[in-house]
C-alpha positions in Angstrom: -109.9 96.9 -41.9 -108.0 96.5 -45.2 -106.0 93.2 -45.3 -103.3 92.6 -48.0 -102.0 89.1 -48.5 -99.4 87.4 -50.6 -97.8 84.0 -50.7 -94.7 82.7 -52.3 -92.9 79.3 -52.4 -91.0 80.2 -49.2 -93.0 82.7 -47.3 -96.4 84.2 -46.6 -97.2 87.8 -45.7 -100.1 89.9 -44.6 -100.5 93.6 -43.8 -103.3 95.2 -41.9 -104.3 98.8 -42.6 -106.9 100.7 -40.6 -108.3 104.1 -41.2 -105.3 105.7 -39.6 -102.6 103.7 -41.5 -100.8 100.4 -41.1 -101.6 98.6 -37.9 -99.8 95.3 -38.2 -98.1 92.8 -40.4 -96.9 89.2 -40.4 -94.3 87.2 -42.4 -94.3 83.4 -42.0 -91.6 81.1 -43.3 -92.9 77.9 -44.9 -91.4 74.5 -44.1 -93.5 72.6 -46.6 -93.3 73.1 -50.4 -96.7 74.5 -51.5 -97.6 75.6 -55.0 -97.9 79.3 -55.4 -101.7 79.1 -55.4 -101.6 77.0 -52.2 -99.3 79.6 -50.6 -101.7 82.4 -51.6 -104.6 80.6 -49.8 -102.3 79.9 -46.8 -101.5 83.6 -46.6 -105.2 84.4 -46.4 -105.8 81.8 -43.7 -102.9 83.3 -41.6 -104.3 86.8 -42.1 -107.9 85.8 -41.1 -106.7 84.0 -38.0 -104.6 87.0 -37.0 -107.5 89.4 -37.7 -109.8 87.2 -35.6 -107.4 87.4 -32.7 -107.5 91.2 -33.0 -111.2 91.2 -32.8 -111.7 92.5 -36.3 -115.3 92.4 -37.5 -115.2 93.6 -41.1 -112.5 92.9 -43.7 -111.7 94.0 -47.2 -109.1 91.5 -48.3 -106.8 92.3 -51.2 -104.6 89.9 -53.1 -102.8 90.0 -56.5 -103.8 86.4 -57.1 -106.6 86.8 -59.5 -107.3 83.1 -59.6 -107.8 82.9 -55.8 -109.9 86.0 -55.5 -112.2 84.9 -58.3 -112.5 81.5 -56.7 -113.4 83.1 -53.3 -115.9 85.4 -55.0 -117.5 82.3 -56.7 -116.7 83.6 -60.2 -114.3 80.8 -61.0 -114.8 77.1 -60.2 -112.2 75.5 -57.9 -111.3 72.2 -59.6 -108.1 71.3 -57.8 -108.9 69.2 -54.7 -106.1 70.8 -52.6 -107.2 74.3 -53.5 -110.9 73.3 -52.8 -109.9 72.3 -49.2 -108.0 75.6 -48.7 -110.9 77.6 -50.2 -113.3 75.8 -47.9 -111.1 76.6 -44.9 -110.9 80.3 -45.9 -114.7 80.5 -46.4 -115.3 78.9 -43.0 -113.0 81.4 -41.3 -114.7 84.2 -43.2 -118.0 83.2 -41.6 -116.6 84.3 -38.2 -116.6 87.9 -39.3 -119.6 90.2 -39.9 -118.4 91.0 -43.4 -115.6 89.9 -45.7 -115.1 91.2 -49.2 -112.5 89.9 -51.7 -110.6 92.2 -54.1 -108.0 91.6 -56.7 -105.3 94.3 -57.2 -102.1 94.5 -59.3 -99.0 93.1 -57.8 -97.3 96.5 -57.5 -100.1 97.8 -55.3 -100.0 94.8 -52.9 -98.5 95.9 -49.6 -97.9 92.3 -48.5 -96.0 91.6 -51.7 -93.7 94.4 -50.9 -92.9 92.6 -47.6 -91.9 89.5 -49.5 -89.7 91.5 -51.9 -87.9 93.1 -49.0 -86.8 89.8 -47.4 
């Protein structure tokens, strides 16, 4: 399943796309005040939890946060302690799936970003 995620200062969004098109989405309002990078990680966490509940086994996750994707791929070091904790949580959740791959894409191609723009 293709999973698109995006996070902003006020909301998180994810979109699930299967081989026959869009199969689900979520928008979550935030009560705390995360940084944008923290919100990007929180969106991935929300998406992985929802995908797990659906019984998904394989995920290709797409985000326009190059920093987060490169950190999850292990290309970039995660120095910020709060981001380290979120990264560790994402990687622990990813272990519950048979396969998870991380991909960066431009903002205009991020289906989850479009949800946040529409609200």
